[in-house]
Every structure is written in structure tokens, then in C-alpha cells.
Biotite code that builds the C-alpha atoms (Angstrom):
import biotite.structure as struc

atoms = struc.array([
    struc.Atom([131.049, 159.218, 64.099], chain_id="A", res_id=1, res_name="MET", atom_name="CA", element="C"),
    struc.Atom([132.274, 162.265, 65.921], chain_id="A", res_id=2, res_name="ALA", atom_name="CA", element="C"),
    struc.Atom([135.413, 161.963, 67.820], chain_id="A", res_id=3, res_name="ALA", atom_name="CA", element="C"),
    struc.Atom([135.269, 162.720, 72.055], chain_id="A", res_id=4, res_name="THR", atom_name="CA", element="C"),
    struc.Atom([137.443, 165.226, 73.644], chain_id="A", res_id=5, res_name="LYS", atom_name="CA", element="C"),
    struc.Atom([138.788, 163.776, 76.624], chain_id="A", res_id=6, res_name="ARG", atom_name="CA", element="C"),
    struc.Atom([140.018, 165.959, 79.681], chain_id="A", res_id=7, res_name="LEU", atom_name="CA", element="C"),
    struc.Atom([143.156, 165.970, 80.830], chain_id="A", res_id=8, res_name="SER", atom_name="CA", element="C"),
    struc.Atom([144.211, 166.049, 84.532], chain_id="A", res_id=9, res_name="THR", atom_name="CA", element="C"),
    struc.Atom([145.598, 169.513, 83.719], chain_id="A", res_id=10, res_name="ARG", atom_name="CA", element="C"),
    struc.Atom([141.988, 170.415, 82.783], chain_id="A", res_id=11, res_name="ASP", atom_name="CA", element="C"),
    struc.Atom([140.438, 168.852, 86.090], chain_id="A", res_id=12, res_name="VAL", atom_name="CA", element="C"),
    struc.Atom([139.493, 171.106, 88.955], chain_id="A", res_id=13, res_name="ASP", atom_name="CA", element="C"),
    struc.Atom([139.133, 168.552, 91.643], chain_id="A", res_id=14, res_name="TYR", atom_name="CA", element="C"),
    struc.Atom([137.374, 170.318, 94.089], chain_id="A", res_id=15, res_name="ALA", atom_name="CA", element="C"),
    struc.Atom([134.891, 170.598, 91.587], chain_id="A", res_id=16, res_name="GLN", atom_name="CA", element="C"),
    struc.Atom([135.149, 166.408, 91.207], chain_id="A", res_id=17, res_name="LEU", atom_name="CA", element="C"),
    struc.Atom([132.266, 165.369, 92.944], chain_id="A", res_id=18, res_name="ASN", atom_name="CA", element="C"),
    struc.Atom([129.891, 167.963, 91.085], chain_id="A", res_id=19, res_name="ASN", atom_name="CA", element="C"),
    struc.Atom([129.952, 165.880, 87.870], chain_id="A", res_id=20, res_name="PHE", atom_name="CA", element="C"),
    struc.Atom([128.878, 162.444, 86.649], chain_id="A", res_id=21, res_name="SER", atom_name="CA", element="C"),
    struc.Atom([131.731, 160.139, 84.863], chain_id="A", res_id=22, res_name="SER", atom_name="CA", element="C"),
    struc.Atom([129.384, 160.850, 81.616], chain_id="A", res_id=23, res_name="VAL", atom_name="CA", element="C"),
    struc.Atom([130.215, 164.253, 81.599], chain_id="A", res_id=24, res_name="VAL", atom_name="CA", element="C"),
    struc.Atom([133.786, 164.245, 82.269], chain_id="A", res_id=25, res_name="LEU", atom_name="CA", element="C"),
    struc.Atom([134.770, 161.433, 79.942], chain_id="A", res_id=26, res_name="TYR", atom_name="CA", element="C"),
    struc.Atom([132.813, 162.310, 77.241], chain_id="A", res_id=27, res_name="ASN", atom_name="CA", element="C"),
    struc.Atom([132.164, 165.760, 77.579], chain_id="A", res_id=28, res_name="ASN", atom_name="CA", element="C"),
    struc.Atom([128.042, 165.047, 77.080], chain_id="A", res_id=29, res_name="THR", atom_name="CA", element="C"),
    struc.Atom([125.280, 165.157, 79.060], chain_id="A", res_id=30, res_name="ALA", atom_name="CA", element="C"),
    struc.Atom([124.173, 161.584, 80.984], chain_id="A", res_id=31, res_name="PRO", atom_name="CA", element="C"),
    struc.Atom([120.893, 160.266, 79.059], chain_id="A", res_id=32, res_name="ARG", atom_name="CA", element="C"),
    struc.Atom([118.007, 158.364, 80.678], chain_id="A", res_id=33, res_name="LYS", atom_name="CA", element="C"),
    struc.Atom([118.181, 154.821, 80.555], chain_id="A", res_id=34, res_name="LYS", atom_name="CA", element="C"),
    struc.Atom([115.476, 153.659, 78.800], chain_id="A", res_id=35, res_name="LYS", atom_name="CA", element="C"),
    struc.Atom([114.747, 149.826, 77.300], chain_id="A", res_id=36, res_name="GLY", atom_name="CA", element="C"),
    struc.Atom([114.607, 146.765, 78.684], chain_id="A", res_id=37, res_name="LYS", atom_name="CA", element="C"),
    struc.Atom([118.181, 146.477, 79.966], chain_id="A", res_id=38, res_name="THR", atom_name="CA", element="C"),
    struc.Atom([117.356, 148.893, 81.952], chain_id="A", res_id=39, res_name="PHE", atom_name="CA", element="C"),
    struc.Atom([114.226, 147.337, 83.096], chain_id="A", res_id=40, res_name="GLN", atom_name="CA", element="C"),
    struc.Atom([115.993, 143.766, 84.245], chain_id="A", res_id=41, res_name="VAL", atom_name="CA", element="C"),
    struc.Atom([118.661, 146.276, 85.933], chain_id="A", res_id=42, res_name="GLU", atom_name="CA", element="C"),
    struc.Atom([115.884, 147.883, 87.974], chain_id="A", res_id=43, res_name="ARG", atom_name="CA", element="C"),
    struc.Atom([114.466, 144.398, 88.749], chain_id="A", res_id=44, res_name="ILE", atom_name="CA", element="C"),
    struc.Atom([117.693, 142.786, 90.070], chain_id="A", res_id=45, res_name="ILE", atom_name="CA", element="C"),
    struc.Atom([118.119, 146.145, 91.867], chain_id="A", res_id=46, res_name="GLY", atom_name="CA", element="C"),
    struc.Atom([114.704, 145.892, 93.542], chain_id="A", res_id=47, res_name="ARG", atom_name="CA", element="C"),
    struc.Atom([115.575, 142.083, 94.356], chain_id="A", res_id=48, res_name="LYS", atom_name="CA", element="C"),
    struc.Atom([118.806, 143.009, 95.992], chain_id="A", res_id=49, res_name="LYS", atom_name="CA", element="C"),
    struc.Atom([117.145, 145.633, 98.133], chain_id="A", res_id=50, res_name="GLU", atom_name="CA", element="C"),
    struc.Atom([114.088, 142.866, 99.307], chain_id="A", res_id=51, res_name="LYS", atom_name="CA", element="C"),
    struc.Atom([116.933, 140.728, 100.063], chain_id="A", res_id=52, res_name="HIS", atom_name="CA", element="C"),
    struc.Atom([117.670, 140.459, 104.300], chain_id="A", res_id=53, res_name="SER", atom_name="CA", element="C"),
    struc.Atom([118.653, 138.528, 107.046], chain_id="A", res_id=54, res_name="LYS", atom_name="CA", element="C"),
    struc.Atom([115.153, 138.142, 108.099], chain_id="A", res_id=55, res_name="SER", atom_name="CA", element="C"),
    struc.Atom([115.081, 135.170, 105.263], chain_id="A", res_id=56, res_name="MET", atom_name="CA", element="C"),
    struc.Atom([116.822, 132.040, 106.117], chain_id="A", res_id=57, res_name="GLY", atom_name="CA", element="C"),
    struc.Atom([117.025, 129.114, 104.099], chain_id="A", res_id=58, res_name="ASN", atom_name="CA", element="C"),
    struc.Atom([119.852, 126.516, 103.626], chain_id="A", res_id=59, res_name="GLY", atom_name="CA", element="C"),
    struc.Atom([120.337, 121.954, 103.299], chain_id="A", res_id=60, res_name="TYR", atom_name="CA", element="C"),
    struc.Atom([120.314, 119.384, 106.251], chain_id="A", res_id=61, res_name="ILE", atom_name="CA", element="C"),
    struc.Atom([121.761, 116.396, 105.717], chain_id="A", res_id=62, res_name="GLU", atom_name="CA", element="C"),
    struc.Atom([119.267, 114.154, 107.045], chain_id="A", res_id=63, res_name="LEU", atom_name="CA", element="C"),
    struc.Atom([118.116, 110.493, 106.219], chain_id="A", res_id=64, res_name="ASP", atom_name="CA", element="C"),
    struc.Atom([114.705, 110.817, 103.779], chain_id="A", res_id=65, res_name="LEU", atom_name="CA", element="C"),
    struc.Atom([113.484, 107.539, 105.232], chain_id="A", res_id=66, res_name="ASP", atom_name="CA", element="C"),
    struc.Atom([113.473, 109.350, 108.429], chain_id="A", res_id=67, res_name="TYR", atom_name="CA", element="C"),
    struc.Atom([111.707, 112.581, 106.834], chain_id="A", res_id=68, res_name="TRP", atom_name="CA", element="C"),
    struc.Atom([109.470, 110.454, 105.561], chain_id="A", res_id=69, res_name="ARG", atom_name="CA", element="C"),
    struc.Atom([108.372, 108.688, 108.686], chain_id="A", res_id=70, res_name="TYR", atom_name="CA", element="C"),
    struc.Atom([108.138, 112.443, 110.473], chain_id="A", res_id=71, res_name="VAL", atom_name="CA", element="C"),
    struc.Atom([106.269, 113.879, 107.803], chain_id="A", res_id=72, res_name="THR", atom_name="CA", element="C"),
    struc.Atom([103.708, 111.403, 107.037], chain_id="A", res_id=73, res_name="GLN", atom_name="CA", element="C"),
    struc.Atom([100.456, 112.570, 106.502], chain_id="A", res_id=74, res_name="GLY", atom_name="CA", element="C"),
    struc.Atom([102.031, 116.318, 107.453], chain_id="A", res_id=75, res_name="LYS", atom_name="CA", element="C"),
    struc.Atom([102.568, 119.389, 105.541], chain_id="A", res_id=76, res_name="GLY", atom_name="CA", element="C"),
    struc.Atom([100.736, 120.775, 102.269], chain_id="A", res_id=77, res_name="THR", atom_name="CA", element="C"),
    struc.Atom([101.888, 121.167, 99.141], chain_id="A", res_id=78, res_name="PRO", atom_name="CA", element="C"),
    struc.Atom([103.409, 124.566, 97.694], chain_id="A", res_id=79, res_name="SER", atom_name="CA", element="C"),
    struc.Atom([103.194, 126.074, 95.157], chain_id="A", res_id=80, res_name="GLN", atom_name="CA", element="C"),
    struc.Atom([106.586, 125.429, 94.404], chain_id="A", res_id=81, res_name="HIS", atom_name="CA", element="C"),
    struc.Atom([107.065, 121.951, 92.673], chain_id="A", res_id=82, res_name="ARG", atom_name="CA", element="C"),
    struc.Atom([108.278, 119.585, 95.237], chain_id="A", res_id=83, res_name="GLY", atom_name="CA", element="C"),
    struc.Atom([108.099, 122.015, 98.218], chain_id="A", res_id=84, res_name="HIS", atom_name="CA", element="C"),
    struc.Atom([106.065, 121.227, 101.244], chain_id="A", res_id=85, res_name="PHE", atom_name="CA", element="C"),
    struc.Atom([104.864, 123.789, 103.614], chain_id="A", res_id=86, res_name="MET", atom_name="CA", element="C"),
    struc.Atom([105.389, 122.651, 107.072], chain_id="A", res_id=87, res_name="PHE", atom_name="CA", element="C"),
    struc.Atom([103.361, 124.392, 110.926], chain_id="A", res_id=88, res_name="GLU", atom_name="CA", element="C"),
    struc.Atom([104.925, 124.226, 114.117], chain_id="A", res_id=89, res_name="LYS", atom_name="CA", element="C"),
    struc.Atom([102.713, 121.129, 115.220], chain_id="A", res_id=90, res_name="ASN", atom_name="CA", element="C"),
    struc.Atom([103.826, 118.727, 111.973], chain_id="A", res_id=91, res_name="ASP", atom_name="CA", element="C"),
    struc.Atom([107.533, 118.460, 113.774], chain_id="A", res_id=92, res_name="PHE", atom_name="CA", element="C"),
    struc.Atom([105.699, 116.748, 117.045], chain_id="A", res_id=93, res_name="ASP", atom_name="CA", element="C"),
    struc.Atom([107.086, 113.181, 115.664], chain_id="A", res_id=94, res_name="ARG", atom_name="CA", element="C"),
    struc.Atom([110.905, 114.816, 116.777], chain_id="A", res_id=95, res_name="LEU", atom_name="CA", element="C"),
    struc.Atom([111.217, 113.839, 120.304], chain_id="A", res_id=96, res_name="PRO", atom_name="CA", element="C"),
    struc.Atom([114.653, 115.281, 120.196], chain_id="A", res_id=97, res_name="MET", atom_name="CA", element="C"),
    struc.Atom([113.366, 118.925, 119.532], chain_id="A", res_id=98, res_name="LEU", atom_name="CA", element="C"),
    struc.Atom([113.823, 120.866, 122.563], chain_id="A", res_id=99, res_name="PRO", atom_name="CA", element="C"),
    struc.Atom([110.543, 123.182, 123.716], chain_id="A", res_id=100, res_name="PRO", atom_name="CA", element="C"),
    struc.Atom([112.530, 126.552, 122.491], chain_id="A", res_id=101, res_name="ASP", atom_name="CA", element="C"),
    struc.Atom([113.862, 124.861, 119.125], chain_id="A", res_id=102, res_name="TRP", atom_name="CA", element="C"),
    struc.Atom([112.009, 127.086, 116.929], chain_id="A", res_id=103, res_name="TRP", atom_name="CA", element="C"),
    struc.Atom([113.395, 130.776, 118.853], chain_id="A", res_id=104, res_name="TYR", atom_name="CA", element="C"),
    struc.Atom([116.067, 132.363, 120.434], chain_id="A", res_id=105, res_name="TYR", atom_name="CA", element="C"),
    struc.Atom([116.376, 135.097, 122.770], chain_id="A", res_id=106, res_name="PHE", atom_name="CA", element="C"),
    struc.Atom([119.393, 136.705, 124.332], chain_id="A", res_id=107, res_name="ASN", atom_name="CA", element="C"),
    struc.Atom([120.032, 138.469, 127.977], chain_id="A", res_id=108, res_name="VAL", atom_name="CA", element="C"),
    struc.Atom([117.171, 141.073, 126.762], chain_id="A", res_id=109, res_name="HIS", atom_name="CA", element="C"),
    struc.Atom([114.590, 138.560, 126.468], chain_id="A", res_id=110, res_name="GLY", atom_name="CA", element="C"),
    struc.Atom([114.849, 139.815, 122.755], chain_id="A", res_id=111, res_name="GLU", atom_name="CA", element="C"),
    struc.Atom([115.272, 137.524, 120.090], chain_id="A", res_id=112, res_name="GLY", atom_name="CA", element="C"),
    struc.Atom([114.184, 136.262, 117.030], chain_id="A", res_id=113, res_name="LYS", atom_name="CA", element="C"),
    struc.Atom([111.480, 133.842, 115.686], chain_id="A", res_id=114, res_name="LYS", atom_name="CA", element="C"),
    struc.Atom([110.558, 130.954, 112.856], chain_id="A", res_id=115, res_name="THR", atom_name="CA", element="C"),
    struc.Atom([107.821, 132.683, 110.919], chain_id="A", res_id=116, res_name="ASP", atom_name="CA", element="C"),
    struc.Atom([105.318, 129.553, 109.632], chain_id="A", res_id=117, res_name="PHE", atom_name="CA", element="C"),
    struc.Atom([105.037, 128.017, 107.868], chain_id="A", res_id=118, res_name="PRO", atom_name="CA", element="C"),
    struc.Atom([108.311, 126.677, 107.091], chain_id="A", res_id=119, res_name="ILE", atom_name="CA", element="C"),
    struc.Atom([109.228, 125.546, 103.477], chain_id="A", res_id=120, res_name="LYS", atom_name="CA", element="C"),
    struc.Atom([111.184, 122.165, 102.926], chain_id="A", res_id=121, res_name="ILE", atom_name="CA", element="C"),
    struc.Atom([112.002, 120.297, 99.708], chain_id="A", res_id=122, res_name="LYS", atom_name="CA", element="C"),
    struc.Atom([113.957, 116.535, 100.013], chain_id="A", res_id=123, res_name="PRO", atom_name="CA", element="C"),
    struc.Atom([116.396, 116.603, 97.815], chain_id="A", res_id=124, res_name="VAL", atom_name="CA", element="C"),
    struc.Atom([119.369, 113.806, 96.624], chain_id="A", res_id=125, res_name="ILE", atom_name="CA", element="C"),
    struc.Atom([122.268, 115.212, 95.509], chain_id="A", res_id=126, res_name="GLY", atom_name="CA", element="C"),
    struc.Atom([126.085, 114.317, 94.617], chain_id="A", res_id=127, res_name="TRP", atom_name="CA", element="C"),
    struc.Atom([128.912, 114.065, 96.988], chain_id="A", res_id=128, res_name="SER", atom_name="CA", element="C"),
    struc.Atom([132.077, 116.860, 95.549], chain_id="A", res_id=129, res_name="PRO", atom_name="CA", element="C"),
    struc.Atom([133.847, 115.809, 92.791], chain_id="A", res_id=130, res_name="LYS", atom_name="CA", element="C"),
    struc.Atom([137.624, 114.581, 94.036], chain_id="A", res_id=131, res_name="LYS", atom_name="CA", element="C"),
    struc.Atom([140.526, 112.765, 92.420], chain_id="A", res_id=132, res_name="HIS", atom_name="CA", element="C"),
    struc.Atom([142.574, 109.652, 93.865], chain_id="A", res_id=133, res_name="VAL", atom_name="CA", element="C"),
    struc.Atom([145.993, 108.219, 92.704], chain_id="A", res_id=134, res_name="PHE", atom_name="CA", element="C"),
    struc.Atom([145.438, 104.473, 92.031], chain_id="A", res_id=135, res_name="ASP", atom_name="CA", element="C"),
    struc.Atom([148.910, 104.144, 91.712], chain_id="A", res_id=136, res_name="GLY", atom_name="CA", element="C"),
    struc.Atom([150.192, 104.969, 88.393], chain_id="A", res_id=137, res_name="LYS", atom_name="CA", element="C"),
    struc.Atom([147.954, 108.403, 87.864], chain_id="A", res_id=138, res_name="LYS", atom_name="CA", element="C"),
    struc.Atom([145.233, 110.415, 88.879], chain_id="A", res_id=139, res_name="VAL", atom_name="CA", element="C"),
    struc.Atom([142.201, 109.443, 87.976], chain_id="A", res_id=140, res_name="VAL", atom_name="CA", element="C"),
    struc.Atom([138.277, 111.041, 89.386], chain_id="A", res_id=141, res_name="PRO", atom_name="CA", element="C"),
    struc.Atom([137.347, 109.382, 92.407], chain_id="A", res_id=142, res_name="GLY", atom_name="CA", element="C"),
    struc.Atom([134.195, 107.535, 93.507], chain_id="A", res_id=143, res_name="PRO", atom_name="CA", element="C"),
    struc.Atom([130.748, 109.911, 94.189], chain_id="A", res_id=144, res_name="ARG", atom_name="CA", element="C"),
    struc.Atom([127.967, 109.135, 96.815], chain_id="A", res_id=145, res_name="PHE", atom_name="CA", element="C"),
    struc.Atom([124.531, 110.168, 96.460], chain_id="A", res_id=146, res_name="PRO", atom_name="CA", element="C"),
    struc.Atom([123.975, 112.535, 99.523], chain_id="A", res_id=147, res_name="ILE", atom_name="CA", element="C"),
    struc.Atom([120.237, 112.751, 101.005], chain_id="A", res_id=148, res_name="GLU", atom_name="CA", element="C"),
    struc.Atom([119.373, 116.504, 102.075], chain_id="A", res_id=149, res_name="LYS", atom_name="CA", element="C"),
    struc.Atom([116.669, 118.773, 103.102], chain_id="A", res_id=150, res_name="LEU", atom_name="CA", element="C"),
    struc.Atom([116.084, 122.212, 101.579], chain_id="A", res_id=151, res_name="SER", atom_name="CA", element="C"),
    struc.Atom([114.683, 124.674, 104.116], chain_id="A", res_id=152, res_name="VAL", atom_name="CA", element="C"),
    struc.Atom([113.531, 128.026, 103.414], chain_id="A", res_id=153, res_name="SER", atom_name="CA", element="C"),
    struc.Atom([111.773, 129.979, 106.081], chain_id="A", res_id=154, res_name="PHE", atom_name="CA", element="C"),
    struc.Atom([111.323, 133.603, 107.854], chain_id="A", res_id=155, res_name="ALA", atom_name="CA", element="C"),
    struc.Atom([112.544, 134.518, 110.678], chain_id="A", res_id=156, res_name="ARG", atom_name="CA", element="C"),
    struc.Atom([110.801, 137.510, 112.633], chain_id="A", res_id=157, res_name="LEU", atom_name="CA", element="C"),
    struc.Atom([111.861, 139.895, 115.748], chain_id="A", res_id=158, res_name="PRO", atom_name="CA", element="C"),
    struc.Atom([110.081, 138.974, 118.987], chain_id="A", res_id=159, res_name="CYS", atom_name="CA", element="C"),
    struc.Atom([110.384, 139.188, 122.725], chain_id="A", res_id=160, res_name="ASN", atom_name="CA", element="C"),
    struc.Atom([108.935, 137.397, 125.701], chain_id="A", res_id=161, res_name="GLU", atom_name="CA", element="C"),
    struc.Atom([105.284, 139.107, 125.365], chain_id="A", res_id=162, res_name="ARG", atom_name="CA", element="C"),
    struc.Atom([104.768, 138.475, 121.495], chain_id="A", res_id=163, res_name="ASN", atom_name="CA", element="C"),
    struc.Atom([106.246, 134.889, 121.102], chain_id="A", res_id=164, res_name="LEU", atom_name="CA", element="C"),
    struc.Atom([102.927, 133.403, 120.660], chain_id="A", res_id=165, res_name="PHE", atom_name="CA", element="C"),
    struc.Atom([101.515, 135.831, 118.555], chain_id="A", res_id=166, res_name="SER", atom_name="CA", element="C"),
])
């Protein structure tokens, strides 16, 4: 295997440093095109990062699942994703505590964001975080309990008073 020559700091012209890639500077070789499966995976991950934006929202809502089943009984359509259901705006009419403007918000200028329906929701049962307690002699794992919550995914759209209901 041939040894590659590294350039010392005395050999580098710092005015031209931005014109060279690190591969050329340190290996004294021309950069090669990336090929193979590793490059394909990197490209796919790069595309996913490009598509990620603030317009997509997701999160968890802690809610008793018995109450959720009452609210959504006979509503929603099954999603292609296992366990998820798609809900329209009128599927939440059994929640009287929701204000009529719960699905959008405006700033002072009448511009804002609205929820793009349908919303994807999945009921989930998780566990409380692990913690440790002192039992008088030593530290032992503390009790854990189930937490009922909803996994919610939705899209946000820009809106104003003219395109709010379109």
C-alpha cells in the first residue's frame, strides 16, 4: 500500500485553502464519486431531513383511554399504519370543552396556521419513567405504573381569514 504524503502547515497557502477539499489536502488525491449502498442510504437520509419541516406536528396527549373510546365511538377511519385512525374535524363534536376555533390560530394581522385534516391518532399505553427510591437500607427500583396516552400526528397549513375554510 502506497504511503500518502500529508502537507504540513508550512506548505499550505491559506488564501487558497477554501479552494481545496479536505480529501485533496490530506490525501493528495482527487476526490472520487461516492458509490454503493452506503451512499444510497446517506442520500435517502438526507432527503428525509430536507422534507422535515415545522409544518408537521406530532406529540402525545395524556388522556384516559376509556374517555377516548367514548369520544371516538363509531368515528374515524382506520389508517394504513397499524393501530392508527384518521379523524376529521367533525369527529370531535363530543368534546364540548373545545372552543370553536381549536383547530386554527391567528396573530394580530389575521395570519396564522390551521390544522390540515385528517389527523392521525393512535391510543398507546406506556410506562412511567424509571426511578429509584430509598427503602431505609439501600436504593432500590421504584414502582412503575401504566400511562395512557394518545400519539397524534398532523400537518399545519398557513392560513388567513380568506382561506380558513377552504
